[in-house]
C-alpha positions as CSV (number, residue, x, y, z in Angstrom):
1,M,-199.9,1.9,-99.2
2,M,-198.0,1.7,-95.9
3,I,-194.2,1.8,-96.2
4,D,-192.1,-0.5,-94.1
5,Y,-189.5,2.0,-93.2
6,R,-187.1,-0.4,-91.5
7,A,-187.1,-2.8,-94.5
8,E,-186.7,0.1,-97.0
9,I,-183.9,1.7,-95.0
10,E,-182.1,-1.7,-94.9
11,R,-182.6,-2.1,-98.6
12,M,-181.2,1.3,-99.5
13,K,-178.2,0.9,-97.1
14,Q,-177.3,-2.2,-99.1
15,E,-177.8,-0.7,-102.5
16,L,-176.4,2.8,-102.0
17,D,-172.9,3.9,-101.2
18,V,-174.0,5.4,-98.0
19,T,-173.2,5.2,-94.3
20,V,-175.8,5.9,-91.7
21,V,-174.5,7.3,-88.4
22,A,-176.3,8.1,-85.2
23,H,-175.4,9.9,-82.0
24,F,-175.9,8.1,-78.6
25,Y,-178.8,10.5,-77.8
26,Q,-180.9,9.5,-80.8
27,R,-184.2,7.6,-80.1
28,D,-183.8,3.8,-80.1
29,E,-185.6,3.2,-83.4
30,V,-183.1,5.4,-85.3
31,F,-180.1,4.4,-83.2
32,E,-180.7,0.8,-84.1
33,M,-180.6,1.5,-87.9
34,A,-177.1,3.1,-87.8
35,D,-173.9,1.6,-89.2
36,I,-171.8,3.8,-86.9
37,T,-172.8,5.0,-83.4
38,G,-170.9,7.1,-80.9
39,D,-170.4,10.6,-79.6
40,S,-169.9,13.7,-81.8
41,L,-166.2,13.7,-82.4
42,E,-165.9,9.9,-82.6
43,L,-168.6,9.9,-85.3
44,A,-166.8,12.6,-87.3
45,R,-163.5,10.7,-87.2
46,R,-165.1,7.4,-88.2
47,C,-167.0,9.0,-91.0
48,Q,-163.7,10.5,-92.3
49,A,-162.2,7.0,-92.4
50,D,-165.2,5.4,-93.9
51,K,-165.1,4.5,-97.6
52,N,-168.6,5.6,-98.6
53,P,-169.0,9.0,-100.3
54,W,-172.4,9.6,-98.7
55,V,-173.1,10.1,-95.0
56,V,-176.6,10.3,-93.5
57,F,-176.1,11.8,-90.1
58,C,-178.7,11.3,-87.4
59,G,-177.9,14.0,-84.8
60,V,-177.9,17.8,-84.6
61,G,-176.6,20.4,-87.0
62,F,-173.1,21.0,-85.6
63,M,-172.3,17.3,-85.8
64,G,-173.1,17.1,-89.5
65,Q,-171.0,20.2,-90.0
66,S,-168.1,18.5,-88.1
67,V,-168.1,15.6,-90.6
68,K,-168.1,18.1,-93.5
69,V,-165.2,20.1,-92.0
70,I,-163.0,17.0,-91.3
71,A,-164.0,15.3,-94.6
72,P,-165.1,18.0,-97.1
73,E,-165.1,15.5,-99.9
74,K,-168.1,13.7,-98.3
75,R,-171.7,14.4,-99.2
76,V,-173.4,14.8,-95.8
77,L,-177.2,14.7,-95.4
78,M,-179.2,15.0,-92.2
79,P,-182.7,13.5,-91.9
80,K,-183.5,16.5,-89.8
81,I,-181.3,19.5,-89.4
82,A,-182.1,19.8,-85.8
83,C,-180.3,22.6,-83.8
84,C,-178.5,22.0,-80.5
85,S,-179.8,24.7,-78.2
86,M,-176.3,25.2,-76.7
87,A,-174.8,25.6,-80.2
88,R,-177.5,28.2,-81.1
89,M,-176.6,30.3,-78.1
90,I,-173.4,31.6,-79.8
91,D,-172.8,32.7,-83.3
92,G,-170.0,34.7,-85.0
93,S,-171.2,38.0,-83.7
94,Y,-171.6,36.8,-80.1
95,F,-168.1,35.4,-80.3
96,D,-166.8,38.8,-81.5
97,D,-168.7,40.5,-78.7
98,S,-167.0,38.2,-76.1
99,V,-163.6,39.0,-77.5
100,A,-164.5,42.7,-77.4
101,Y,-165.6,42.3,-73.7
102,M,-162.2,41.1,-72.7
103,V,-160.4,43.7,-74.8
104,E,-162.5,46.5,-73.3
105,R,-161.5,45.3,-69.8
106,G,-157.8,45.3,-70.4
107,V,-156.9,42.1,-72.1
108,A,-155.2,42.6,-75.4
109,K,-156.7,40.5,-78.3
110,E,-153.3,38.9,-79.0
111,D,-153.3,37.7,-75.3
112,I,-156.6,35.8,-75.8
113,L,-156.7,32.1,-76.7
114,P,-160.2,30.9,-77.6
115,I,-161.3,27.3,-77.1
116,T,-164.7,26.2,-78.3
117,Y,-166.6,23.1,-77.3
118,I,-167.3,21.0,-80.3
119,N,-171.0,21.8,-79.6
120,S,-170.8,25.0,-81.7
121,D,-171.5,26.1,-85.2
122,A,-168.8,25.9,-87.8
123,T,-168.6,29.7,-88.1
124,V,-167.6,29.9,-84.4
125,K,-165.0,27.1,-84.9
126,S,-163.7,29.1,-87.9
127,K,-163.3,32.3,-85.9
128,V,-161.6,30.3,-83.1
129,G,-159.2,28.8,-85.7
130,E,-158.3,32.2,-87.1
131,M,-157.4,33.4,-83.6
132,G,-155.0,30.5,-83.0
133,G,-157.5,28.6,-80.9
134,M,-158.7,25.0,-80.7
135,V,-161.8,22.9,-80.4
136,C,-162.3,20.6,-77.4
137,T,-164.7,17.8,-76.4
138,S,-166.0,17.0,-72.9
139,S,-163.5,14.1,-72.8
140,N,-160.4,16.1,-73.6
141,A,-161.3,19.6,-72.4
142,Y,-158.9,19.2,-69.4
143,K,-156.0,18.4,-71.7
144,I,-156.9,21.1,-74.2
145,I,-157.2,23.9,-71.6
146,E,-153.9,22.7,-70.0
147,K,-152.2,22.9,-73.4
148,G,-153.8,26.3,-74.0
149,L,-152.5,27.7,-70.7
150,E,-148.9,26.9,-71.8
151,S,-149.2,29.9,-74.2
152,G,-149.5,32.2,-71.2
153,K,-152.7,33.6,-72.6
154,K,-156.2,34.1,-71.1
155,I,-158.6,31.3,-72.1
156,L,-161.9,32.4,-73.7
157,F,-164.1,29.3,-73.4
158,V,-167.2,29.1,-75.5
159,P,-170.1,28.3,-75.4
160,D,-170.7,26.1,-72.3
161,R,-170.1,27.9,-69.1
162,C,-170.6,24.7,-67.0
163,L,-167.9,22.8,-68.9
164,G,-165.5,25.7,-68.7
165,Q,-166.1,26.2,-65.0
166,N,-166.0,22.5,-64.1
167,F,-162.6,22.0,-65.7
168,A,-161.3,25.3,-64.2
169,I,-162.3,24.0,-60.7
170,Q,-160.7,20.6,-61.4
171,M,-157.5,22.3,-62.4
172,G,-157.4,24.8,-59.5
173,L,-158.0,27.8,-61.9
174,K,-160.0,31.0,-61.5
175,S,-162.9,31.4,-63.8
176,C,-165.7,33.8,-64.5
177,V,-168.8,33.9,-66.7
178,I,-169.5,36.9,-69.0
179,G,-172.8,38.4,-68.0
180,E,-173.0,36.6,-64.7
181,G,-171.9,38.7,-61.7
182,E,-168.6,40.5,-61.8
183,C,-166.5,39.0,-64.5
184,D,-163.0,40.6,-64.6
185,P,-161.0,38.8,-67.3
186,K,-157.8,40.2,-65.9
187,E,-158.4,38.3,-62.7
188,A,-159.6,35.0,-64.3
189,D,-157.6,32.2,-66.0
190,V,-160.7,31.0,-67.9
191,V,-163.4,33.4,-69.1
192,C,-166.6,31.6,-70.0
193,F,-169.4,32.5,-72.4
194,N,-172.8,32.2,-70.8
195,G,-174.1,29.2,-72.6
196,F,-175.4,25.9,-71.3
197,C,-177.1,22.6,-72.2
198,S,-180.8,22.7,-71.5
199,V,-180.9,19.0,-70.7
200,H,-178.0,18.9,-68.3
201,Q,-179.4,21.9,-66.5
202,L,-182.3,19.7,-65.3
203,F,-180.1,17.9,-62.8
204,T,-179.8,19.4,-59.3
205,V,-178.1,18.7,-56.0
206,D,-181.6,18.0,-54.6
207,D,-181.9,15.1,-57.1
208,I,-178.6,13.7,-55.8
209,E,-179.7,14.0,-52.2
210,F,-183.0,12.3,-53.1
211,Y,-181.2,9.3,-54.5
212,R,-178.6,9.1,-51.8
213,N,-181.4,9.1,-49.2
214,K,-183.5,6.5,-51.1
215,Y,-180.6,4.2,-51.9
216,P,-177.8,4.4,-49.4
217,G,-174.5,3.6,-51.1
218,I,-175.7,4.6,-54.6
219,T,-173.2,5.9,-57.1
220,I,-173.9,9.2,-58.8
221,A,-172.3,9.8,-62.2
222,V,-172.9,13.0,-64.2
223,H,-171.8,14.7,-67.4
224,P,-169.6,17.8,-67.0
225,E,-172.2,19.9,-68.8
226,C,-174.1,19.8,-65.5
227,D,-173.9,22.7,-63.0
228,P,-170.6,22.8,-61.1
229,K,-172.5,22.2,-57.8
230,V,-173.9,19.0,-59.2
231,V,-170.5,17.8,-60.5
232,Q,-168.9,18.5,-57.2
233,A,-171.6,16.5,-55.4
234,A,-171.3,13.5,-57.7
235,D,-169.0,10.5,-57.4
236,F,-167.9,10.6,-61.1
237,S,-168.1,13.1,-63.9
238,G,-167.3,12.3,-67.5
239,S,-168.1,12.6,-71.2
240,T,-170.7,10.4,-72.9
241,S,-168.1,7.7,-73.7
242,Q,-166.6,8.0,-70.3
243,L,-169.9,7.6,-68.6
244,I,-170.7,4.5,-70.7
245,K,-167.4,2.9,-69.7
246,Y,-167.7,3.9,-66.1
247,V,-171.2,2.5,-65.6
248,G,-170.4,-0.6,-67.7
249,E,-167.5,-1.4,-65.4
250,L,-169.5,-1.1,-62.1
251,D,-170.6,-4.3,-60.2
252,P,-174.0,-5.3,-61.7
253,E,-175.4,-5.1,-58.1
254,Q,-174.2,-1.5,-57.7
255,K,-177.0,1.0,-58.0
256,V,-176.1,4.1,-60.0
257,A,-178.0,7.3,-60.9
258,V,-176.8,8.9,-64.1
259,G,-177.1,12.6,-65.0
260,T,-177.3,12.8,-68.8
261,E,-179.7,12.3,-71.7
262,Y,-182.5,9.8,-71.1
263,N,-182.0,7.7,-74.3
264,L,-178.4,7.0,-73.5
265,V,-179.1,6.2,-69.8
266,N,-181.9,3.8,-70.8
267,R,-179.4,1.8,-73.0
268,M,-176.6,1.6,-70.4
269,R,-177.8,-1.1,-68.1
270,K,-181.2,-2.6,-67.6
271,E,-180.8,-3.2,-63.8
272,N,-179.9,-0.9,-60.9
273,T,-179.6,2.2,-63.2
274,Y,-181.6,5.3,-62.7
275,V,-182.0,8.7,-64.4
276,L,-181.0,11.5,-62.1
277,S,-184.1,13.6,-62.5
278,S,-187.7,13.7,-61.5
279,T,-188.6,14.5,-65.2
280,K,-187.6,12.7,-68.3
281,P,-184.4,14.4,-69.5
282,E,-184.8,14.0,-73.3
283,C,-183.0,16.3,-75.7
284,P,-185.8,17.7,-77.8
285,T,-183.7,18.3,-80.8
286,M,-181.9,15.0,-80.7
287,N,-185.3,13.3,-80.6
288,E,-186.7,15.1,-83.6
289,T,-185.3,12.6,-86.1
290,T,-187.7,9.7,-86.9
291,L,-187.5,6.5,-89.0
292,E,-189.5,8.3,-91.6
293,D,-187.0,11.1,-91.7
294,L,-184.1,8.7,-92.1
295,Y,-186.1,6.9,-94.9
296,R,-186.7,10.2,-96.8
297,A,-183.0,11.2,-96.6
298,L,-181.9,7.9,-98.0
299,K,-184.7,8.0,-100.7
300,S,-183.5,11.4,-101.7
301,I,-180.0,9.9,-102.5
302,E,-181.7,7.0,-104.4
303,D,-183.8,9.5,-106.4
304,D,-180.7,11.8,-107.1
305,Q,-182.4,14.7,-105.3
306,P,-180.5,15.0,-102.0
307,I,-182.2,16.9,-99.2
308,N,-180.9,18.6,-96.1
309,E,-177.3,18.6,-97.3
310,I,-174.6,20.3,-95.2
311,V,-172.9,22.9,-97.3
312,L,-170.1,25.1,-95.9
313,D,-168.1,27.8,-97.6
314,E,-164.4,27.3,-98.2
315,H,-163.2,29.9,-95.7
316,T,-165.3,28.5,-92.9
317,T,-164.3,24.9,-93.7
318,K,-160.6,25.8,-93.8
319,W,-160.4,27.6,-90.4
320,A,-162.8,25.3,-88.6
321,N,-160.7,22.4,-89.8
322,V,-157.6,24.2,-88.5
323,A,-159.2,24.5,-85.0
324,L,-160.2,20.8,-85.1
325,Q,-156.8,19.6,-86.3
326,R,-155.0,21.6,-83.5
327,M,-157.1,19.6,-81.0
328,L,-156.4,16.3,-82.8
329,E,-152.6,16.9,-82.7
330,I,-152.6,17.1,-78.9
331,K,-152.1,13.6,-77.4
């Protein structure tokens, strides 16, 4: 017998004390079933404020963890525990190695202030919290780095080298990337871990030149996870939410090419909006979750046999929450 997944999902959403949330990068069929949509931090904060005890989170692993860290009393399930490739590039041991790299080159551990992009595992956030550091997002990284520099310490920025470099350039700071050329932490203000987003690496300066030649006067808007050369060649750079706002406020006749994930760009505007790539820049892990997966996660709650539940130990939750709260306290 064929199951009508949409109808069953709607039924269980009505009958169960559950909230379905979906990140902007989810495929349309899943995105359309969500009660709450947004970027990673916005989703975590809105889940915290939500009254339902159950959350089914359609996204990638670190996002579900963020909900559990901010609201440990919630039961958080994921239809698919998909792993963000950037978040997987760093774990606790790689973080420790990065700190050791700086110490071995003359920077005392107490003179290091770590900042981790929210696109990281809870264990990394926890280690950052224990060292007095903070979490940041792509929308507030400038403000967080600026605050961090007030300490007089060297910034260790993990895991996205592009985000760290782009904001260092914007702020007139010196940066270097561990493992990429000569990286002397004593000479840099911001020392970056060598991680990146596989999707945002697809966009190139050649792509920008192609669109500028094909459509004179076109606007180029990109995410700061793109390579610094791409960000510098663009007209605008901003987080997911900032890109949505920027593109939405353009004159409808203004052509714009956007350098970020395909599903999001495809929902921005139906006219005069292009994806800044010759290939389809879909995040493979964000696109893993299907309607059937969402149905099965909800059915597991109904059957009292929850699947794919996010579970974190007390120590990790405590210190990851400290790192997140330090960010939230900065206005």
